[in-house]
Backbone as CSV, one residue per row, in Angstrom:
resi,resn,N_x,N_y,N_z,CA_x,CA_y,CA_z,C_x,C_y,C_z
1,GLY,6.104,79.088,143.895,7.123,78.082,144.074,8.420,78.484,143.410
2,THR,9.444,77.796,143.788,10.779,78.040,143.260,11.122,76.990,142.218
3,ILE,11.753,77.421,141.132,12.222,76.498,140.098,13.734,76.598,140.038
4,GLU,14.413,75.448,140.167,15.870,75.387,140.053,16.203,74.766,138.704
5,LEU,17.052,75.430,137.926,17.456,74.924,136.617,18.869,74.387,136.698
6,HIS,19.047,73.155,136.242,20.369,72.539,136.182,20.599,72.123,134.734
7,ALA,21.475,72.858,134.046,21.798,72.561,132.647,23.305,72.702,132.488
8,PRO,24.045,71.599,132.718,25.500,71.683,132.717,26.113,72.058,131.368
9,SER,25.398,71.846,130.282,25.916,72.231,128.969,24.749,72.590,128.063
10,GLN,25.059,73.284,126.976,24.010,73.657,126.034,23.561,72.438,125.241
11,VAL,22.280,72.414,124.931,21.702,71.344,124.116,20.925,72.016,122.993
12,HIS,21.236,71.647,121.762,20.553,72.209,120.600,19.801,71.102,119.890
13,GLY,18.549,71.367,119.553,17.746,70.384,118.840,16.846,71.055,117.823
14,VAL,16.292,70.240,116.933,15.348,70.714,115.922,13.963,70.250,116.346
15,TRP,13.185,71.182,116.920,11.860,70.858,117.427,10.903,71.996,117.089
16,ASP,9.631,71.727,117.267,8.619,72.778,117.230,8.656,73.422,118.613
17,GLU,9.293,74.583,118.706,9.537,75.187,120.018,8.254,75.486,120.782
18,PHE,7.189,75.843,120.078,5.924,76.119,120.757,5.389,74.852,121.416
19,ARG,5.417,73.741,120.698,4.873,72.482,121.229,5.737,71.933,122.358
20,VAL,7.052,71.984,122.198,7.934,71.518,123.273,7.767,72.425,124.491
21,GLY,7.597,73.711,124.253,7.324,74.637,125.352,6.042,74.286,126.087
22,GLN,5.014,73.881,125.331,3.749,73.446,125.944,3.979,72.281,126.901
23,VAL,4.780,71.314,126.464,5.055,70.140,127.299,5.746,70.576,128.588
24,ILE,6.780,71.387,128.459,7.553,71.797,129.630,6.701,72.640,130.579
25,ILE,5.898,73.539,130.039,5.016,74.351,130.888,4.026,73.460,131.637
26,ASN,3.476,72.455,130.947,2.550,71.535,131.617,3.246,70.811,132.764
27,LEU,4.450,70.308,132.514,5.176,69.573,133.556,5.516,70.482,134.734
28,LEU,5.961,71.704,134.450,6.283,72.639,135.529,5.039,73.046,136.313
29,THR,3.943,73.294,135.615,2.694,73.656,136.292,2.252,72.551,137.241
30,ASN,2.292,71.305,136.761,1.920,70.179,137.620,2.867,70.054,138.803
31,ALA,4.171,70.195,138.553,5.150,70.057,139.631,4.943,71.130,140.696
32,LEU,4.675,72.348,140.269,4.429,73.423,141.234,3.119,73.202,141.978
33,ARG,2.116,72.680,141.290,0.804,72.436,141.905,0.887,71.322,142.949
34,TYR,1.543,70.227,142.615,1.562,69.051,143.488,2.787,68.995,144.392
35,GLY,3.754,69.888,144.177,4.991,69.847,144.941,4.967,70.638,146.229
36,GLY,3.797,71.150,146.605,3.738,71.963,147.812,4.565,73.219,147.620
37,SER,5.240,73.644,148.638,6.058,74.860,148.548,7.536,74.538,148.351
38,LYS,7.849,73.282,148.090,9.246,72.882,147.917,9.710,73.183,146.493
39,PRO,11.018,73.418,146.309,11.530,73.747,144.974,11.296,72.617,143.964
40,VAL,11.078,73.025,142.729,10.975,72.105,141.598,12.288,72.212,140.833
41,ARG,12.834,71.078,140.438,14.123,71.068,139.734,13.911,70.610,138.298
42,ILE,14.419,71.405,137.355,14.409,71.003,135.957,15.859,70.804,135.528
43,THR,16.123,69.640,134.952,17.467,69.279,134.523,17.443,69.015,133.028
44,LEU,18.408,69.581,132.325,18.535,69.389,130.882,19.927,68.867,130.587
45,VAL,20.010,67.698,129.954,21.298,67.130,129.558,21.173,66.510,128.170
46,ARG,22.321,66.337,127.544,22.373,65.650,126.258,22.861,64.236,126.500
47,ASP,22.219,63.280,125.834,22.633,61.882,125.893,22.697,61.369,124.461
48,ARG,23.873,61.306,123.916,24.099,60.916,122.516,23.297,61.805,121.574
49,ASP,22.253,61.255,120.960,21.464,61.988,119.968,20.134,62.471,120.522
50,SER,20.027,62.585,121.843,18.770,62.998,122.467,19.007,64.065,123.531
51,ALA,17.972,64.840,123.754,17.930,65.759,124.890,17.062,65.111,125.955
52,LEU,17.530,65.140,127.189,16.774,64.613,128.325,16.403,65.793,129.214
53,ILE,15.115,65.967,129.414,14.614,67.057,130.242,13.813,66.428,131.375
54,GLU,14.322,66.580,132.596,13.635,66.014,133.754,13.052,67.147,134.591
55,VAL,11.778,66.998,134.951,11.120,67.921,135.872,10.778,67.111,137.121
56,ARG,11.400,67.493,138.249,11.264,66.725,139.499,10.704,67.617,140.602
57,ASP,9.658,67.108,141.252,9.119,67.826,142.410,9.362,66.997,143.667
58,GLN,9.063,67.591,144.811,9.244,66.929,146.106,7.909,66.832,146.825
59,GLY,6.864,66.594,146.053,5.518,66.655,146.598,4.931,65.335,147.010
60,VAL,3.619,65.212,146.783,2.834,64.089,147.287,3.139,62.777,146.576
61,GLY,3.757,62.838,145.414,4.056,61.615,144.679,2.832,61.060,143.976
62,ILE,3.064,60.016,143.199,2.004,59.398,142.397,2.068,57.895,142.619
63,SER,0.955,57.309,142.998,0.917,55.860,143.230,1.155,55.110,141.922
64,GLU,1.554,53.834,142.037,1.756,53.016,140.834,0.493,52.932,140.001
65,ALA,-0.650,52.779,140.665,-1.923,52.687,139.937,-2.192,53.969,139.157
66,ASP,-1.947,55.118,139.786,-2.168,56.389,139.090,-1.165,56.600,137.962
67,GLN,0.067,56.104,138.125,1.064,56.245,137.060,0.614,55.555,135.777
68,LEU,-0.177,54.501,135.910,-0.675,53.787,134.734,-1.795,54.559,134.041
69,ARG,-2.441,55.490,134.761,-3.616,56.188,134.227,-3.374,57.626,133.789
70,ILE,-2.396,58.295,134.370,-2.326,59.753,134.220,-2.056,60.234,132.799
71,PHE,-1.562,59.371,131.926,-1.330,59.783,130.544,-2.544,59.517,129.657
72,ASN,-3.625,58.997,130.254,-4.876,58.790,129.519,-5.700,60.075,129.574
73,PRO,-6.532,60.326,128.546,-7.344,61.543,128.580,-8.338,61.535,129.739
74,PHE,-8.518,62.698,130.333,-9.477,62.948,131.422,-9.117,62.229,132.717
75,GLU,-7.855,61.868,132.890,-7.399,61.229,134.132,-6.544,62.211,134.911
76,ARG,-6.726,62.199,136.225,-5.934,63.029,137.122,-5.536,62.201,138.330
77,ALA,-4.404,62.542,138.909,-3.958,61.863,140.129,-4.020,62.861,141.277
78,GLY,-3.842,62.368,142.464,-3.762,63.253,143.619,-5.044,63.269,144.419
79,THR,-4.978,63.998,145.498,-6.147,64.110,146.362,-7.132,65.098,145.763
80,LYS,-8.371,64.970,146.154,-9.424,65.815,145.586,-9.177,67.307,145.821
81,ASP,-8.484,67.659,146.910,-8.297,69.083,147.192,-7.258,69.747,146.297
82,VAL,-6.438,68.981,145.578,-5.476,69.605,144.662,-5.796,69.293,143.205
83,ARG,-6.886,68.620,142.955,-7.260,68.312,141.571,-7.833,69.544,140.900
84,GLU,-7.258,69.873,139.761,-7.767,70.969,138.950,-7.643,70.552,137.500
85,GLY,-8.384,71.212,136.634,-8.250,70.972,135.207,-9.077,69.798,134.725
86,LEU,-8.936,69.528,133.439,-9.727,68.488,132.778,-9.052,67.123,132.766
87,GLY,-7.789,67.058,133.136,-7.086,65.788,133.041,-6.593,65.506,131.634
88,LEU,-6.336,66.553,130.867,-5.833,66.383,129.501,-4.361,66.754,129.351
89,GLY,-3.804,67.464,130.322,-2.453,68.003,130.194,-1.389,66.967,129.905
90,LEU,-1.322,65.907,130.711,-0.283,64.895,130.506,-0.553,64.059,129.263
91,TYR,-1.815,63.845,128.951,-2.156,63.137,127.714,-1.632,63.924,126.509
92,ILE,-1.929,65.218,126.469,-1.470,66.056,125.361,0.054,66.150,125.366
93,ALA,0.659,66.301,126.540,2.118,66.394,126.631,2.788,65.153,126.049
94,ARG,2.264,63.976,126.376,2.853,62.745,125.834,2.650,62.673,124.319
95,GLN,1.471,63.066,123.843,1.221,63.060,122.395,2.196,63.997,121.677
96,LEU,2.452,65.160,122.255,3.392,66.103,121.651,4.813,65.551,121.665
97,ALA,5.209,64.905,122.761,6.536,64.284,122.820,6.670,63.231,121.726
98,GLU,5.661,62.387,121.596,5.706,61.317,120.597,5.669,61.875,119.180
99,SER,5.004,63.011,118.973,4.969,63.611,117.634,6.341,64.128,117.217
100,HIS,7.243,64.296,118.172,8.624,64.682,117.900,9.555,63.466,117.871
101,GLY,8.994,62.264,117.966,9.820,61.061,118.019,10.380,60.800,119.399
102,GLY,9.811,61.440,120.417,10.318,61.320,121.776,9.391,60.539,122.684
103,THR,9.689,60.611,123.976,8.903,59.911,124.987,8.690,60.829,126.186
104,LEU,7.678,60.503,126.976,7.435,61.173,128.251,7.058,60.098,129.254
105,GLU,7.881,59.958,130.299,7.690,58.912,131.307,7.702,59.536,132.695
106,VAL,7.211,58.768,133.672,7.204,59.236,135.057,7.774,58.157,135.968
107,THR,8.485,58.593,136.997,8.868,57.716,138.105,8.450,58.442,139.379
108,SER,7.843,57.687,140.291,7.336,58.312,141.506,6.941,57.250,142.516
109,ALA,6.719,57.701,143.726,6.146,56.880,144.792,5.418,57.832,145.727
110,PRO,4.371,57.357,146.395,3.653,58.240,147.319,4.598,58.874,148.342
111,ASN,4.432,60.166,148.544,5.227,60.969,149.480,6.703,61.065,149.118
112,GLN,7.064,60.706,147.891,8.459,60.775,147.449,8.643,61.738,146.277
113,GLY,7.612,62.477,145.927,7.711,63.376,144.787,7.557,62.614,143.479
114,ALA,7.695,63.331,142.387,7.561,62.730,141.060,8.622,63.314,140.145
115,ALA,9.089,62.494,139.211,10.046,62.940,138.202,9.496,62.567,136.835
116,PHE,9.291,63.565,135.999,8.844,63.350,134.626,10.036,63.546,133.710
117,MET,10.298,62.548,132.856,11.436,62.590,131.947,10.932,62.710,130.517
118,LEU,11.254,63.836,129.894,10.961,64.078,128.488,12.235,63.804,127.707
119,THR,12.169,62.869,126.779,13.309,62.547,125.926,12.947,62.924,124.503
120,LEU,13.791,63.750,123.879,13.546,64.202,122.513,14.785,63.977,121.664
121,PRO,14.624,63.404,120.466,15.777,63.305,119.572,16.217,64.712,119.163
122,LEU,17.526,64.898,118.977,18.030,66.217,118.596,17.609,66.595,117.178
123,GLN,17.405,65.606,116.336,16.910,65.808,114.971,15.618,65.032,114.820
124,LEU,14.680,65.568,114.071,13.454,64.820,113.809,13.790,63.545,113.056
125,PRO,13.230,62.415,113.467,13.440,61.184,112.705,12.951,61.362,111.267
126,ALA,13.573,60.663,110.328,13.251,60.811,108.906,11.770,60.607,108.636
127,TYR,11.161,59.645,109.315,9.747,59.375,109.056,8.854,60.537,109.480
128,LEU,9.324,61.390,110.403,8.551,62.570,110.796,8.916,63.783,109.948
129,ALA,10.181,63.897,109.595,10.631,65.046,108.813,9.997,65.060,107.427
130,ASN,9.666,63.891,106.907,9.098,63.793,105.561,7.583,63.825,105.554
131,SER,6.957,63.925,106.724,5.485,63.895,106.740,4.898,65.280,106.787
């Protein structure tokens, strides 16, 4: 698959680069898996004190019911012919986002693709920096 990167400006943050990389790799892997052969777009922008990283595919989409489940451990969405893995990727990705004081959300509809938005503070919140 093709990945298109849209990053209109540089964004610098204080994160565990390995863990944030894990999240992004998981999102890209899922987007390429479920997006068919259509390009996947990753967008990086700064919004005040946060970095916003969106990974958007043009694939099968995720139903509302599945959107409520996919961040739980051992849950997977999609048709049986594209299901792979243990269903832990998005659960771990959200846990890693939250461990940085951030969030991981999804917006989608069947046959409309999916967009995962990772929001990370540019600096670790004090309660995390001191732990």
